[in-house]
N, C-alpha and C positions, 0 to 999 in steps of 0.2 A: 504493500500500500504506500510505497515511497512517492508515487506521483499519480496523476490521473491520465497518463498516456495509455492508450489501448495496446496491450501486447498479449495475444492469446495463441491459438492454434487453429488449423483448418481441416478440409476433408475430401470429398470424392467427386465422381463424374459418371453420368449415366449413358450407357450404350446398349439400348435394347434393340439394336439393329442386327445385321448378320454378324455372328460371332467371328472374331478375328483372333487367331492364335499367334501371339507375339512372344518371343523369348529374348533372353539376354543377347542372342546373336544378331538381333535386329537393331542396328546401330544408329542410323541416321534419323534424328528427331524430325526432320522435315518430311520424311516418308511415312510417319505414323499418322493414321487417319485422325482428322480433327476431333472426332468424338472421344478420343482417348487422350486429348491434350486440354489443359486448362485454357480458358479464354480470358486473356489479360486485357482485352478491350473494355471489359466492365470497369477496369480501373482508369485507363486512358486509351483513347482510340489508336494512338500511335506514339512513337518516341517523341515526335515533335510536339504533340499535345502535352506530354509529360513535361517537356522543357518549358512550354508556356506556363503550365501550372507552377513549376518551380520558380519562374520569374515573378509570378503573382505573389508567391509565398515570400520571396526576398523583398518585394515591394512593401508587403504588409508588416514584415518583421520589426522595423524600427518603431512601430506604434507602441510596442511594449514600454519603450523608454519614457513615455509621457507619464507613466504611473510611478516611476522611481521617486522615492522620497515622499510619497503621498498616501500610502496604504493605510496609515493610522488615522487619516483625516476623517474618513467616513465609510460607512458600509457600502455606499455607492461606488467609491473608488476601489475598494477591495473586490467587490463582486464584478465590477467592470474589468479589472485586471485579470481575475481568474477566468472569466468568460473568454477574454481575448486569448489568453494562453491556451485554454482548452480548445478553442477553434484552431489555433496554429498547430497545436499538438496533433489534432485530428488530421489536418491537411498534411503535416509532415509524415505521419504514419502511412498515409496513402502513397505519397511520393516514395517513401522508403520501401514499401511493399513492392511496388512495381519494379523498381531496380533490382531488388533481391530475387524476386521470382524470375525475372528475365535472365539474370546471371545464372541462376541455378539450373536453367534449362541446358546450358552449356557453359561451363566455367572457363572454357578456353577463349571465349569471345572478348577481345580486348576492349571493344567499345563499351560493354556493360561493366567491365572492371573499372573503366574510367568513370562511368556514371556512379558506380559504387563509391569511389573516392570522393566524387563531388558531393554526394548526399551525406557521407560521413562528415565531411568538412562543414557542410551546412548545419548538420546536427550540433556540432561543437559550437558554432556561432550562435545558434538558437539557445543553447545552454548558457553560454556566456552572457547574452543579453537579458536572459531571465534570471540570472543568478542572484539578483538583489531581492527577489520576491520572498523567499523563505526566511532569510534573516530579518527582513522588515516585518513580516507577520509575527515572528517570534519576539520582536521588540514591542509589540502592542500589549498594553496592560490587559491581563486576562479578563477583568471585568468589562473593559471596553470591547474586547473581542466577542465576549458573550452577548453584549448588547447589540453588536452588529448582527450576530446570528439570529437574534430574536426579532430584530426590526426589519431585516431584508430577506424575504423568502427566496430571492435569487441565490442566496448562499446555501440553501438547503442541500443541493447536490454535493457541496464541498465539505459537509460536516465531518464525514469520516476522514477525509484527507487532512483537514485542520486538526482533528483529534490526534491523528497519527503523527502529524508534524510536531505537535506539542510533546508527544511521547518521546520523540527523537531529538528534543531540543539540545541535549548535551552533545549530540553528534553532528550538529549543524554549525558550519563556520560563519564567519562574518561575510559581508557582501564581497569583499576583496578575495577572501579565501575561497568562496563558492565560485567566483569567476575563474580562479586558477584551476580548481577541480574540474570545472566545465571544460576548460581548454585542454585538460589532460585527456579528455575523451578522444582527441585527435589521434593519440598514439595508443590508447588502452586496448583497442580492438586489434592491434597489429598482430599479436601472436596467433589469435584465432583466424584472422583473415589469411595470413601467410600459410598456416597449416591447411586450411580448407582448399586454397588454390593449389598448393603443392600436391596434396593427397588426391584431389579430384581431377586435376588437369595435367599436372606435370610429372607425377610419380611414375617411374618405370615399372609397371606391373610385370611380375614374372610370368614365364610360360612353363607349362608342364605337359608331359606326354601321359595321357590317360591309359587305362588298362586296355582300351580297345585300339590304341595306337594313335588316337587323335591328339593333336597339339592344340591347347587352348591357352589364351591369355587370361590370367587371373585378375581381372578388374573386380571391383567389389561385388558386382552382380554374379559373375561367374564363380567367384570364390565362395559366395553364399550357396550357390547351387551345388558345388562340389563338396562343401562341408556336410551337405545333407544327402550325399550319395549313398546308395545301399552297398556300394563296392568299397571295402575298407581301404584298399590300396589307393584309391582316388582321394579319399578323405585325408589319409596320412600325407600323401604327396602334396595336396593342396595346402594344408596347414603349414607343413614344413617350408614350402616354397614361399608362401605369402609372409609368414612370420620372419623367415630368413631375409627376405628383401626389405622388410621393415627394419630389421636389425642392422642392415647395411647403412641405414641412415640414423642410427641411434644418437649420434652426436647432434644431428640437426633437430630431431624430435626432442631430445633432451634440452637443447638450448631454447626451443620454442616453449616447452612446458615450464621451464625455469622462468622465462620472461612472463608467462601468464601468472605464475605464483608471485613474482615480484610486483606485478600490477595489483594483485590482491593485497599484498603487504602494504603497498602505497595507500590504498583506500582504507585499510584497517587503521593505519597510523593517522592519516589526516582526519578520519572520522572519530578518532579517539576511542577505539574498541580495544579489548584485551586480547583478542585473537581474530584471525581471519574467519573462523567458524562463527563466532559471535557477530561479527560484522555482517556476514552474509545472511544469517538467519533472522537478524533483527529487522530486516526490511519487511518481513511478513509477520513480525512479532511472534516468532517461533522460539520457545525456550531451547537453549543448548542441550538440555536434558533429553529432549525428544530425539536428537541425533545420537547422543551417546547411548541412550537406552536401546535404540535400534541396533547399534553395533553389538552391545552386550547381549541382547536377546538372541540375535542371530548366532553369535559365537556359542551361546549356551545350547542352541538347538541345531548345531552342525550335524548331530546324529540323525536328524530327520533328512537333511540333505544327503548324508551318506547312505541312508536306507534307500532313497530314490536312486542313487548311483548304483547300488548293488542290484536293485531291481532292473535297472537299465542293462547292467552286465548280464543278468540272467536272461532277459528277453532276447538280447543279441546273441546269446550262446557263446560268450567269450570267457576265456580263462582269466584275462586281464583287461580291464577297461582303461583306455587312454583318453586324454583330453579331446583328441580328434574324433572320438566316438560319441561325443555329447550331442551332436546334431543328427546322428544317424537315425533313419526311420525305424521305429520299433515294431511296425507291422506292415504287411504288404500294401494295405490300403493307403499308407502314408505316401506312397509313390504316386498316387493319383494326381492328375492335373485338373485344376478348376479353371475354366475360362473366366474372364472378368465378368461376363454376363451371369455365369453361375454364381460367382461370388456376390454379385448384386442381389440376386434372388435370395440367397441364403441369409445375407445380413438383414435384408428387409423383413424376412420372416422372423428372424431371431429377435428383432427389436420390437415386435408387436406388444410384449408386456409393458412397454413404456407408452402405449397409446397411439392413436391415429395421428395426432398433431406432430409427435416426434418422428414417426415414420414419414410423414409428409415432407419434413425438412430434409430427410435423407434422400427421398425421391428427387427433391429439388436439386440437391447437390449433384446427383448423377445426371439429371436432365440438363442442367444449366452449365455443365462443363466447369465445375469447381476443381477438377482433378487432372493432374498430369500422371498418367498411369505407368508407362513402361520404361525400362532402363534403356538409355541411349548413350552414345559416346560423349563424354564430357559432362554428363548430367550429374548433379550432386547425388551422392550415394545415400542410402537409407530412406527415411520417410519423415514427414512432418506435416503439421497443420498450421497455417498462418491466418489468424483472424484479426490482424491489426487494422485492416481497412474498415473502419466502423460503419460507414455509409454504404458499403458494397456487400461483400459476403466473404466467408473464409475461402482459402485456397489450400489444396492438399497436394503434396508431392509424394508419389509412390515409386517403387521400383518393382513392379509386380511380375513375379516369375511363375505363378500358377500353382504353387504348393499350398498346403493347408495353412501354414503359418503366414503366407502372403495374404490369404483371405482373412486370417485373424488380424493382420496388419491393417487391412481395409476397415475392419470393425473398430480397431484401435483408433486410427486417425479420424474416423467419423465421430467417435466420441468427443474428441477435441473440437472438431468443426461444429458439431451441433451445439456444444456448450458455448462456443464463441458466438454462434449465430443467435442463440436464445438470450445470452447475456447482452449482446449488442442491441437486440430488439426490445428487451424489457428494462434495460437500465439506461440512464443518461450517460453520456460519454465519461463523465467524471468518475463513475463507479462501475463501468463496464468491464474493466480489466480483471480477469480472474487471478487471484494470488497464485504465485508459483507453486505453493505447497499443495494446492488442490487440483491443479490442471491435469494431473495424471489419473485422478480418480475416475473421471468419466470415460477415459479411454480403456482402462483396465476393466471397468464395469461392463463395457460393450463386449470385450473379449469373453467374459464369463457368460454373457447372454448367448453368444454364438456357440460356445462349447455345449451349453445346456441344450440348445435347440438341436444341434447336430447329433448329440447323444440320443435324443428322443426320436430321431428319424430312423434308427436302426437297432435291431436286436442281435445283429450279427456280431459275434465276439471279436472277430478280427477288426472290424470297423470300430467297434467300441474301444478296443484296446488301443487303436491308433489315436482316437479322440482323447481318451484319458491320458495317454502318454503326452500328447500335446498340451493338455491342461497342466500336467505336472511340470512340463518344460517351462510353463509360465511362472510357476512358483519358484523353480530353480533359478530362472533368469531374473525375474522382476524383484524377488526378495533377496535371494542369496547372492547372485552375481552383482546386483545393484549395490548391495551392502559391502561386498568385496571391494568394488570400485570406491565406495564411500570411505571405507577404512583406509585404503591406499591414499585417497585424496587428503584425508585428515592427517595421515602420517607425514606426507610430503609438505603440507603447510606447517605442521609443527616443527619439522626439520628446518624449514626456511626461517621460521620465527626465532629459532635458536642460532641462526647464522650458519647452518650446515649447508654444504654444497649439494646441488641437484644436477647430476650429469646423467647421460644415457646409461652409464655403467651402474651408478647407484640406484637409479630408477628401475633398471632391469632386475637388480638383485632384490630390491624391496618388493616389487610386484610378484616375482617368482616365490618369494617367501610366503606372502599372504595367500596367493593362489594355492600353494601346496597345503597350507593349513586348511583352507576352506574345502578343498576337494579330497582331503584325506590321503594325500600322496604317501606320507610316511606310514600310514596304516594299510597301504596297498588297496585302498578303496578305488581311487582313480589316479593313474600315473600322469602327472603334469610334467611333460617332457620339457627339456631345456628351451625349446623353441618358444614356449609360451611366455617367456620373460619379456618378449617384445609386444605382447598383446595391448599394453597400455597405450601404445603409439597410435592405435586406430580408434580410441575411445573419444568421441567428440565432446561428451559431457564434462570431461576434465577442463574444458575451456569455457564452461558455464559454471561459475563458482558454486560448489556444493549443491549441484542439481540432482545428481544420480540417486541420492538417498530418498528422494521424493517418489521414485518408482516403487520402492519398497513400502514406504508408508502409505502411498496411494493404493497399492495392491492389497494391503491388509484392510484398508478402509473399504475398498470396492468389493472385496470378498464378503465382508459383513453386510454391506448394503444390498448387493445382488441376491444374497441368500434370502433376505427379507422380502424383496420385490418379487422374486420367483416363487415365494411361498404363497403368493396371491393376496398379500396384504395391500388392499387398495389405498389405505391411508399412507402406507409407506411409499407407494408409487407417487402420490402427491407430494410428499416431503422431498423425494429425490428430484422431482421436476422443479420444485421451488428452489432447491440447491442449484440446479442448472441455470435458473433465471437470475440468480443472485449476483453473479459477477463478483465484483470486489466491494460489495456493500457492507461487508463486515470482515473481521479478521478470520484467517483460515480455520483455526481451531473452533471458533464459534460457528462458522458456516457448517462445518462437518457435524458439530454437536446438534445443531438444529435438524440436520438430515437424519440423525440417529446414531452417530458414531462419535465416541469420546476418545480422541487421539492423545489426550493427556494421560490415559491409562494404558496398560499392556493388554487389555482385553481383545482389541482388534487383532493384534499379533497372535495371541493365543488361539483365537478362532481360526486364523489362517493355518496355523500348524495343525490344528485339529482336522480341518478340511483336507489338507494335504495328506495326512495320514489315513484319513477315511478313503480317499481316492486310491491310495496305495493298497489298502486292504482289499478294495474291490478288484484291482488289477491282479493281485496275488490269487484271489479266489478264481478268477478267470483262467489264470495260468495253471493253477492246480487241476482245473477241469480238463485242460488240454493234454495232461500227462498220459 
């Protein structure tokens, strides 16, 4: 709740026409049918229209200065200033979205790299010109500020923002200090930007020869496919080659991550926090104990993860489980391909428990081309939802390969997109931004709905075994792996705070140590080969300060919420939809508590562990029947 700029996530695209089967080998974005690409003309009709809008923004920007030194004079001056900044924030978010989405289609395009630099510079200028606002508000006598809020209804949308600002008073600088901090934004994104361009556009992806004699280039999409191969030789080769190539650049990645941590240290110090963790979590008013409790709870429950790994080893019929086996399909049905049209049909059916209005938004996302579906050369890897354009709609980036977990990814990103859409349409701009801590709840919730729906469609044990294994993969990834990353991130920040060096060598060693603890390497539960030491180099969340832990907390919250909704509790459905409508109208913990989950307790985590063990019980019964 640091500001009232809209930053959320996005979702999907509808193609109910003739099914087209596209794979990672279909490389040219221009040859993909339009119905599988997002339509950026909803933002601006063309690049030239974007440039005209940018010039209008630049023309309007100096108007902020007329309020400097006057905010304490009247409620009218304060509300006028906040309305203007809100308007500019909204326009800037739209400008920023267009450039980033355009670049993410192909990160090799120099013209969009140039526009990205332009918009980053403009953002820093915007921050500098508005830097006086928060120090001036904090200098207003509390009684006078309260009288402003009482007398001017135009200030109502900013009540939560002002309350949060007062809460963070000790961490807000003077006007001069805030201008310096704003100007630092010009360089603060450099580590992340360089890493993204290098890994997505310039990285020399390795090639391997598969078991059938084919030579393939292991770009992120192909690497993902081979990690899920039913042929063990291909999985092993792919992981060794990809991790080995990453490690060839350990000095570069180590330098980039160290620069990111130095940035976090800078903001910790100028904001007068005791640690980088406290600095990051305080933005959403999250107690540090929530983070430390998650790490402690997960470490106490590694036995549950180890049970899952032993079950995986049993299903695969292996004497020894290796890290490269963690994405291997556990049943023949897991190799099934789902066209994007099939994925659409399944997710629409799965979301019915949330009601017709929710499903209607998803249909709109498909039909109105909110989504860029398939992997192409130079496209940003992974997936995301971008809901920053408040007056337009969310956008979703996918790299769809047709596997079940790709379909699950569609459900996941749609959870983000619909939450952004509902928040933007039910909240004023000032409170539309969903707090970071809650944004992964809606996405994980939708994954649970999809698994529940797919399980109900079949009584065939092989199919059910495949679905249940995928569900368990979610627990293993979203809770345990996310917390592994979070523990690694916490440790490297603590090292930096003590003045210790962070190099590729030290980061490799630390990551391997934590990974081997989590996966039971020394207990022979899962062998974490030496290659895995480079895994941290491909984790983008390390460049979004203390973000990964929220996958785990959100997964535990969504597990509890989805169980209640799927039980048929109509009141619970209403509470959950109210949560989606709420945006940033309250603090994260309070929003989830209203929805029915108290994240200040360990109960959601305990329920998740109980659910995970229950699923494993069912899988073991099915396996025993097959003997």
